[in-house]
Each structure stands twice: as C-alpha cells, then as structure tokens.
C-alpha positions in Angstrom: 0.0 0.0 0.0 1.6 3.3 -1.0 1.5 6.4 1.2 -1.4 8.0 -0.5 -3.6 4.8 -0.3 -2.6 4.4 3.3 -3.7 7.9 4.1 -7.0 7.5 2.3 -7.6 4.2 4.1 -6.8 5.8 7.5 -9.0 8.8 6.8 -11.9 6.4 5.8 -11.4 4.5 9.1 -11.3 7.8 11.1 -14.4 9.1 9.3 -16.2 5.9 10.2 -15.1 6.0 13.9 -15.2 9.7 14.7 -19.0 10.2 14.6 -19.4 7.2 16.9 -17.0 8.7 19.4 -18.7 12.1 19.2 -22.1 10.4 19.8 -20.8 8.4 22.7 -19.3 11.4 24.3 -22.4 13.5 23.8 -24.6 10.7 25.3 -22.2 10.0 28.1 -22.1 13.7 29.1 -25.9 14.2 28.9 -28.4 13.7 31.7 -30.2 11.2 29.5 -27.0 9.1 29.2 -26.7 9.0 33.0 -30.4 7.8 33.2 -29.8 5.1 30.6 -26.6 4.0 32.3 -28.3 3.6 35.7 -31.6 2.2 34.6 -32.5 -1.1 36.2 -29.1 -1.5 37.9 -29.1 -2.6 41.5 -28.2 0.2 44.0 -24.9 -1.4 45.0 -23.8 -1.4 41.4 -24.6 2.3 40.9 -21.6 3.6 42.8 -19.4 5.6 40.4 -16.3 3.8 39.1 -14.4 7.1 39.1 -14.7 10.7 38.0 -15.4 11.7 34.5 -14.2 14.9 32.8 -15.5 16.1 29.5 -14.2 18.8 27.2 -12.6 19.6 23.9 -9.2 19.7 22.3 -8.1 22.9 20.5 -8.8 21.1 17.2 -12.5 21.2 18.1 -12.8 17.4 18.7 -14.3 16.0 22.0 -12.3 14.6 24.9 -13.3 12.4 27.7 -11.0 11.6 30.7 -11.9 9.1 33.5 -10.0 9.1 36.8 -10.0 6.2 39.3 -12.1 6.6 42.4 -9.1 7.2 44.6 -7.8 9.9 42.2 -4.4 8.4 41.7 -4.6 7.4 38.1 -6.1 8.5 34.8 -8.0 5.4 34.0 -8.7 6.3 30.4 -8.7 9.0 27.9 -10.3 9.1 24.5 -10.2 11.9 22.0 -9.6 12.6 18.3 -6.6 14.3 16.9 -6.3 15.9 13.5 -3.1 16.9 11.8 -2.1 18.7 8.6 0.2 16.6 6.3 3.2 17.9 4.4 1.9 16.3 1.1 -1.5 18.0 1.5 -4.7 16.9 3.2 -5.3 16.0 6.9 -4.9 12.9 9.0 -7.6 12.5 11.7 -7.9 9.5 14.0 -9.2 8.5 17.4 -6.5 8.1 20.1 -6.7 6.6 23.6 -4.5 6.5 26.7 -4.9 4.2 29.6 -3.6 4.0 33.2 -1.5 7.1 33.6 -0.2 7.8 37.1 -1.2 11.2 38.6 1.6 12.6 40.8 0.9 14.4 44.2 0.8 17.8 42.4 -2.0 16.6 40.1 0.1 16.2 37.0 0.5 13.3 34.6 2.3 12.5 31.4 2.8 9.8 28.8 4.5 9.2 25.5 4.3 6.6 22.8 6.6 5.8 20.0 6.3 3.0 17.4 7.8 2.1 14.0 6.3 -0.5 11.7 6.1 -1.5 8.0 2.8 -1.4 6.2 2.9 -2.8 2.7 6.2 -1.2 1.8 5.5 2.1 3.7 7.5 2.7 6.9 5.3 4.3 9.4 6.7 6.1 12.5 4.4 7.3 15.2 5.3 9.6 18.0 2.7 10.9 20.5 2.8 12.7 23.8 0.0 13.5 26.3 0.7 15.8 29.3 -1.9 17.2 31.7 -2.5 18.7 35.1 -5.5 19.0 37.4 -6.4 22.2 39.2 -6.1 22.3 43.0 -9.8 21.4 43.5 -9.6 18.6 40.9 -12.6 20.0 39.0 -10.7 20.8 35.8 -7.9 19.3 33.9 -5.8 21.0 31.2 -2.8 20.0 29.1 -1.2 19.5 25.7 -1.5 16.6 23.2 0.8 16.1 20.3 1.0 13.5 17.6 3.3 13.1 14.6 3.0 10.4 12.0 5.7 9.9 9.3 4.9 7.8 6.2 8.1 6.9 4.2 7.1 5.2 1.0 9.4 2.7 -0.8 9.7 5.2 -3.8 11.4 7.7 -1.4 8.4 10.1 -0.8 7.9 11.1 2.8 4.7 12.5 4.2 4.7 14.0 7.7 1.4 14.6 9.5 2.0 16.7 12.7 -0.7 18.1 15.0 1.6 20.6 16.6 0.8 21.3 20.2 -3.0 20.8 20.8 -4.2 22.2 24.1 -7.1 20.6 25.9 -9.4 21.4 28.7 -12.0 19.3 30.5 -14.3 19.7 33.5 -16.2 17.4 35.8 
C-alpha cells in the first residue's frame, strides 16, 4: 500500500469511527445518558467507578477523561486528533491513553513511539500527552501532540503533525 492509499484508508477509518466517538461522548455527558446507564441497575452497582471529565481539544474534537475513584490514576482518555500533512490533506484518527499515574501535584504525562512497516511504507508514530488537574480537581488542562511519518518505498515522505494541541475538560 503506497503512502497515498494508506492515508486514504486511515481517513476512511477515522471518518467511520469519529462520529461514533462524538455520539458516545455526547450521550455520556448528557443527563439522558446517565439515566440510561443507571436504569434497572441494583443500587450497589450504581456507585461511580471514578470521576469523568469532558471537554474539547483545541482542534475542536471532543475529549473524555476518566479518573479512578481514589484519584491516583487517569483510568482512560479518548479523543480525536487531527493533523495537517506535508503532502497535503489532513490525517484524523481516534486516540486513547490508559492508566496514567497522577503525581501528588495533580500532573500526569505519557508518551508513545512506534515504528512499523505497512505494505512497503515505513510508518513512524510519536505521540505525547501531558496534563494537570487544578487544585480542587474540578478541571484538567494539558497538551496533546501527535506526529506520523509515512516513508514510501519510492522515497516520498509525508509528515502529519498536529503541533501542540491544548485541551481542557471539566467534571
């Protein structure tokens, strides 16, 4: 698969997944979603698993962050990142983070790096996610960055970089 076909395939996958994520986020954050989630569930099972924060990334996409009940870990993060590519077009995809330790100052950070071959195209992924809770733990802010490099066998290289995307989410 050449770099252009790979980008088109990834965009098609992201286009299929992004509306589902947005719908899930909207339903989860709505009062109706809470009523549906707790309907016909025994009282003992209705205790919250953790705190949930909802907000947006500076690219306009939704963001959901769940923290463990004891507040020591970010249990999960889901959001969508979108980047401009050097060969034109954009690259948008859902991204998740799981089990990030929160230090005593309310900060957390994580990074991911991978390199793999996809039908003759070498793909290099580098992603970082850094955040901090306010003193009252009612708001979390931070920066998310992703960079994908697609090096095709014919020598063409396409770099898709989000730059520093800021995010903010509230309980």
